[in-house]
N, C-alpha and C positions, 0 to 999 in steps of 0.2 A: 681349299675347302669350297670355294665358289664353283668349282666344276661339279661338285656333288649335288648342289641344290637345283631345284627345278624352277623356283620363283624367288625373286628378291623384291620385297616391298619397301619403298622409300617414301618419305613424306614431302620431298621437294626435288626440283630439278638440280639444285646444287648437290644434294645427296646422290642423285642419279649419276651425275658427272663424277663424283668422288668414287662411287662403286665401280664405274667403268674404268677409272684410273687405276683401281686396285686389280683390274684384270677380269672383271665379270663380263660375260657376253651380254651386250645391251639388249638382246632379245629376251633375256630372262628377267629384266628389270621392269617393274611397273610402278608408276607414281600414284600413290593413294594418299591424297592430302588429308583425308578424314580418318585415317587408320585402316584397319583390316576390313575388307569388304565381306561382311559376315554372310551375305546372300550367296557369295561364290563358294563358301565352305560350309555346306549344310551339316548339321550334327549327325554323326553316326557313331554307333557303339564301336569301340576299339578295344583290343586286348593288349595287355602289357607284353613287351618282349619277354620271352621265358628266361627265368634266372638260370645262370650257369649252363645255358645251351646255345651260346653264341648270340643271343639277343642282347642288345645294348642300347640304352638311351643316350642320345647326344643332344645336349642343350647348348644353344649359342645366344648370347645377349650382346648386341653391339650398341654402344651408346657412349656418351660423354660420362666420365666417372665423377658424377656430382651427386649430392645428397638426395635430390628429389627422384632419382632413378631407383632408389630402394635396393641398392646392390648388397648391403650387409644382410638384408632379409633374404635375398637370392642365395647368398653363400650359406646362410644358416639352414634354409630349407633344403638346399642341395646336400649339405652334410648329413641331414637326416635321411634323405632319399637314397643316398649312396650306400647306406648301411644295408638296405634291402636289395639294391641293384649295384653291386660292387664294380661292374664293368661300365657303369654310366660315366659320362664325361660332361664337364661344363667348361665352355670357353667364353670368357668375357673379353670382348675386343673393344678397346677404346683408350682414351687418355683423359687425364683430368686430375684435379687436386686430391682425389681420394685414393690414388693409385697405391701409395705406400701403406695406408690404413687397410685397404682391401687385401693386399698381399699378406700383411701381418695377421689379419683375421683368418685368411685361408690357411696360414700355417697353424694358428691356434686350433682351428677346426680339423686339422690334418687332412685337408683336401687340396693342398698346393701341389 
């Protein structure tokens, strides 16, 4: 998946090293300690990928699987979204104490 992305934003040098260790080209990695640089991504109107015509949304959330990340909300929102965009995918990458709970919730929501 890292080959497909143009830019990877990380919050620290240790995360930068970890992403390089995962195989990401270090030229694609930028350390942004204060989050997303909004000035670099000005707002512009975008259209949704067309339904059932090859357009598909791909969502990725990489984080530690802990309560404050709001992952149950992510799963519930995605379950609603995928009803309108059945080709959409959600990848949650990470480890943590909520792994089993999140897998169970994904099964209950039929998005596993």
